[in-house]
N, C-alpha and C positions, 0 to 999 in steps of 0.2 A: 520568573524564568525557570524552566525545569532543570533538575540536577542530574548528574550521574554519568554523562557520556564523555569519553575521552578517546580521540582518534588514535592516540599513542598506545599501541597494544602492550608495551612494556609496563605502562602505568595502570592498565585496566584489569579488573577482576573478571569481567564477563565478555564472552564473544557473542555477538548477535549475528545469526545466520539467517538469511532470507533466501528462499528457493521455490521453484515450481517446476513441474514437468508434465506436459501433455503426453499421455500414453494410455493405451487401452488397459484398464484394470477391471476385468469382469468380476473378480472376486475381491474387490477392494476392502470389503468388510473384515476379512480375516487379518488384516494388518493393524486394525485399530487397537486391540488390547495389547499385543506385544510391543507396539511402538509406545503406547502410553506407559506401560510398565517400565520399559527400558529408559525412557526419558526421566521418569520420576526417580528411578534408582540411581541415575547419574546427576540428579539435581538440575535437570534441564526444564525450563519453563517456556511457555508460549502457546501458539496455536498451530495445529496442522490439520488441513482439510483433505479428506480422501473421497474420491468419486470415481465413477466409471471412466471419466476422461483423464484422470491422473491425480497428482498430489500438489499441494500448495501450502507453504508454511513460513512462519518466522518464529525462531526459537532463540533462547539465550541461556548460556551456562558457562561452565569452565571449558578450557580448551579440550580436555579429555572427554568431557561430557558431550560437547558438540561433535567431536570426531566420532564418538561411539554412535550417536544418533544418525549422523550422515552416512556412516558405514552401513547401518541397518537399512536405511532408506535406499541406498544404492544397490542393495541386493534384491529389491523389489523389481518385479518384471518390468522391463523397459526403462528403468531408472539408473542403469549402470553409468550412464554418461551425464548424470545430474550435475548441473552447475549451480553454484550458490554465491551470494554476495555477503561479505563480512564487514561489520563495524565493531566498535568496542565500547564497553560501558564500565563505569566504576560501580554502578549498582544495577541489579537485574531489572530491566524495564517491564518485566512481566511478573505476575504474582501467582499464577496457576499454570498447570499444563493441561491442555485440552486437545484431544484428537477426535475430530468430528467427522461423521459421515454425511455427505451432501449429494445433491443431484448434480451439482456442478462445482468445480473448484473455484470458479469465478462466475457469478451468476449473471447471465445475459438473458436467459429465458427464451432463446430462439432454438428450436430443435434442429438436429442434424448439422451443427457447427462442430467441425473436428480439426483443430489446428495441427494435430499430428499428421494430417493428410494434406490439407490445403492451408497455406498461410502466406503472408506477405514476405517480402525480401528483408532479411535481417541487415541492419546497418550498424557497424561498429561505432562506438562513441567518437573515435578519432576521425570518422568520415561524416559525422552527423552535421556539423556546421556547414560543410560544402553543400550537402543535400538541401537543407532548409533555407540556404541563401539563394538557391535557384529560383528565379521568378516564375518558373514553370511548375513549381511544386506548391501544393496546398498542404499546410501543416495543421494538424488537428490534435488537440489535447483531449484524450479520451477519459480524463478523470472528472470528478464531480466539482461543483461550483465552490464548495468550501476549501477544496484542495487548490484549485486554480487561483483562488483569491489571495494566496500567500506567495505564489511564484509560478512562473511558466516560461516557455521559450518565447523570445521576441517574435512577434507577428503570428503566433499560433491562434487558431480559432478556438474559442471557448464555447462548447455546446450548451453550457448553463444547465447541466443535468444535476439532479440530486441523487441519482442512483444509476449504476451502470446498466440496469435494465432499460433505462430511458434512451440509451444511445442508439439502438437500431431504429426506433421511431424518429428520433431527431435526424438521423442521417437520411432516411428515406424521404423526409419532407424538405430537404434542402434543394429546392428546385434550381436555384441559380448555381449553387455549388456543383450539383450533378451535371449541369449544362457545361460548366468549365471543364469538368473531368471528361465528359464526352468529347470535348474539343481538344483533348490531348494533355490536360494537366495531370501531373502525378499526385499521389496522395502519400503523405508521410504522417505517421501517428506515433504517439508516445504516451507513457504512463509511468507510474512510480517505479515498479520493478520489472516490467516487461510483460506481465501476464495479461492485463486487460487489453493492451494494444495488440498483443499477439492474437487474442480472440477476436478483437475488432477487425483486424486485417483479414482473418478467415471469413468473417461475416461479409465484409466489403467485397472480397473476391467472389463470394457466393452470389453477389449481385451482378456479376459479370464484369467487374472492374479489374483490370490486369496490373496496371502500374501502381502497386501498393507497397509501401515500405514501412518498417517500424524500427525503433531504436532498441538495439540488442542490450539487454540488461536494464533497460529503462533509465529513468532520471538518476537513480542511485549510482548506476555504473558510470554514467556521464560525469556526475559530480565527483566521483572517486578518481576518474582518469584524466579529466580535462582541467588544466590549470585555470584559475580564476581569471587571469588576464587574457585568456583565449576563449573564454566561455561566452555563450549566447544565452545562458540561463539568467533570468531576472528574478531575484527573490530567494525564497527558501522552499524546501520540499517537505510536504506533510507526510508523516509516517504513522502507521497504525499501532503505536505503542506509547509508552510513557515519555519517550523523547519528544514527541509531538512534531518536531521538525528538525531537519538537518540542512547544513550548508555545504559549500565546497569542501572536499576532503572528508565528507561525511561527519564534519564537526557538528557539535550540538547547536541547534538553532536557537532563536531568541523567543520563540512562541511558547506560551503555556496553553492549558486546555481548560475550557469551561466544563466543570463536572456536571452541570445541568444538561447542556445541549451537546457536549462533546465537540464543539467547534474550537478551532485554534483562536487564541486571543493574544493581543500584544499589550504593551504597556499602556497605550492610549485607551484600549478597551477597559483596562483595570482602573483607570482614572475616572471612568464614567460613573455617574450616580446610579446607573442601572446595573452596575456590577456589584455582586455580593458573592464572595468565594463559595463555590459549591451550590449556589442557589440560582444565580442569573448573571447574564452579561448583556451588552447592548444587542447582541444577535438574537437572544431568546426572551428578553424581559417582557416584551409585548405579546409573546406567543403563549407562554405558560400562565396558568391561572393561579389564584391564591392557594388553592389546595395543593397543587403541584409544588409551588414554592415552599410551602410548609413541610412537605415530604422531603424535598431536597435539603432543607435546612436541618431537619432531624438527622438525615443521613450524614451531612457534613459534620454535625456535632459528634456523631459516633466515630467518624473517621479521625477527627481531631483527637478525641479521647484515646483511640487505639494507638495513634502515633505517639502520644505522650507516654503510653505504656510500652512503647517499643514493639508494637504489634502492627500487622497489616489487616485493615478492615476489608471485608469482602467487597464493599461498595467502591473501593479504590481500584479494583481490577478493571483494566481497560477492555470491557466487553461491549463494544459499540455497535448498535444496530445499523449504523451507517456502513459498516463493513460488508453487509449483505452477503455473508458467506465467503469472505475472502480474508486471507491472512496477510497478504501483501499486494501492492498494486501492480 
């Protein structure tokens, strides 16, 4: 089970802030170096993505450090009303600070999608249960299969995608679903932090579908605001940092991470003969070859030695190709 997260801010050393904002940034490159320098000077770690369409990031640091980083970001063109979500950690869930330039702040690969101009209707967490309980509403989880596998909303459709790029093709090929929508059904979509479902609603509306809704602030805001006894969420929520997953109140979840394939794993996975820390788990044992396993084993050995010395090995950094150019969901 991962260590280090405590929802009680009084007992935590680090603030974890997740944010995104769709806004036109024609000169987004000019913000990379100043933001990188500011974050490093304040001991802030994490990942921030900059693109023509806006900014997306998850960062962690002291209260003062996070406040300084957010103050800088809010003076960027169109980001003055930036909203962010906070949780707390006893240890920093990141090991480096990276400000990256991207074509998209969340990669869909469809041209001319602009959520700052056309987007679905925002639904506050307090109103979400009523919406998805409506039999005239189709609920779609816009996240990927390894995320859906550890938790989702009751009755939500799982597109079984491995990458957000796959979502447009999946949606366009849902003949029966599209027929239901044509016959008057509404569409409600959700994701981890709000960014993917916001872009997905923009895409769906571009297809000529009008009654499209999405969960404001994503699953994280829902888990933060909705009491567990009133919740329609089933399971835990995968997050893209060392916490791996969170539960209601954004408390630390029960999942760990396979360092080989970066999939979330539970205690049952770790009991499997196919599990070797840092080398393989039941999800990837039959996929990786002997050469890859040997490489992973060597990396794991170096990480273990670094930990014994009280150091952080670079291989420990959560730089996951699954993220596909996104810092938060």
